N, C-alpha and C positions, 0 to 999 in steps of 0.2 A: 239637654242643649248646654254645653258651658257658655258662662256669660263672665269668666275669669276677668279680673283686671291685672295690672302689671304688679299687684300686691296680694293678690288674693287667687283661691281657687273656689270656683262656685258654679252651683247649676241651678235650673230651674226645674223642681220637681213635681211629679204628679199628685203627690201627697196633699191633703190639707194642711193649714198651719199648725193647727195641732198634733197632727200624724207627724208632721216633719220634724218638730220639736223632740218628741217621743222617740222618734227614728234615730236623730243626731245624737241625743244623749245615750241610746242603746251602743249606736256605732263607737262613740266616743270611748266607753267603757272597754269595749272589745278591743281598742288600740291602747289601753292602759290609762285613759285621760279619766279624771273626775271633774266634774263641774263644781268649783268653788263658789261661782257668783253668777247671777242671773238677774239681768237689768231689763226690765219691763218697759221699752222706750215709750210706746203708747201711753200707758198708764203714768210714767213719770211726766212727760210734757203735759198730760191732761191735769195733774195734780199742781205741778209747778207753775206751769204757763197758761192753762186753761185752754189749749189749743187740742184741736184735734190730728191724730197722726195715724197713720196704718199700724198694723200689727208688726210689731218689729221688737226682735229678742235679742240680747247679747248674751253670750253665755262664756263665762271665763273659765276655760278648761285647762287644765295642768296634767300633765304626766309627770308624777313624781320623781321617777328614776332618770328623766331626760332633764329635768328642772336640776336635780342634784348635780347630774354631770356637768352642766352647764355654770351652775353656780360656783363649781370648784374650778373654773377656767375664768370667771370674771364675776366677782362680788356684786356688782352695780347692777348685773343682767336683772335682777329682779324687777326694775323699772320697765321689762320688755315684758312681763310675765303677769298674768298668765296668757296663753295663747286663745285670741278672741275668736270665737266661732257664732255666726249671726244667723238668724231666720227672720224672713219678712216677707211680707206680700207686696209683689209689685205693684204697677199701675193697671196692670190688665187682670189684677186678681190671682195672677199664678203666685205659688211659693217658691221662694229662693233661699238657697243655704249656701254659705260661704265660710271660709276660714281662712285667715291671716297666712300669708308664705313665709314662714320663720326664716328662710334665706335672704328674703327681701328685708324683714323687720332687722335681723342680725347682722345684715350687710353693712349696716350704719356704724356698728362697732368695728374697729381696726384690730379684731383678735381671730387669726385664723384657725386658731385651736377648738374654736367653736363651730367650725364649717362642718365636721361629722354628726354632731349631735343636731344642729339646724338640718341636715340631711333628712336625719332620721325622723325627726319631728315632721318636716313636709311630706314625707312619704305617707307617715301615719295620717296626718290630715287630708292629703289626698284621698287615700281609701276610704276615710269616713266620708267625705263628700260622694265619692263614687258610689259608696253602698246605700246611700239614704235615696 
């Protein structure tokens, strides 16, 4: 069931949190993305603030070809990279996967040359979410 916001693609999945993380990583690879960073928000908040939080992982995903194409058009675009993908457990104990919509993120940059690459990245991330 889609639960997308106006800045993301997302859905609730039947997989466990751990299975969803593995599936997202696998599907990202199929689309040419690698995971550069993993931020375990639950663990970080426990360690830094001593608070309990739901299972929540931020994956910093990068498709080198798309990143290179984009950086050739806009050098400071690195401020918007990598593309974040999240996996978390919602309040009902269900697992949600979501990815940033590159068209929305890059829409803040006034450079129409970025649109084709942003569309391609968006299509890739939509396929990832759909396949999980």
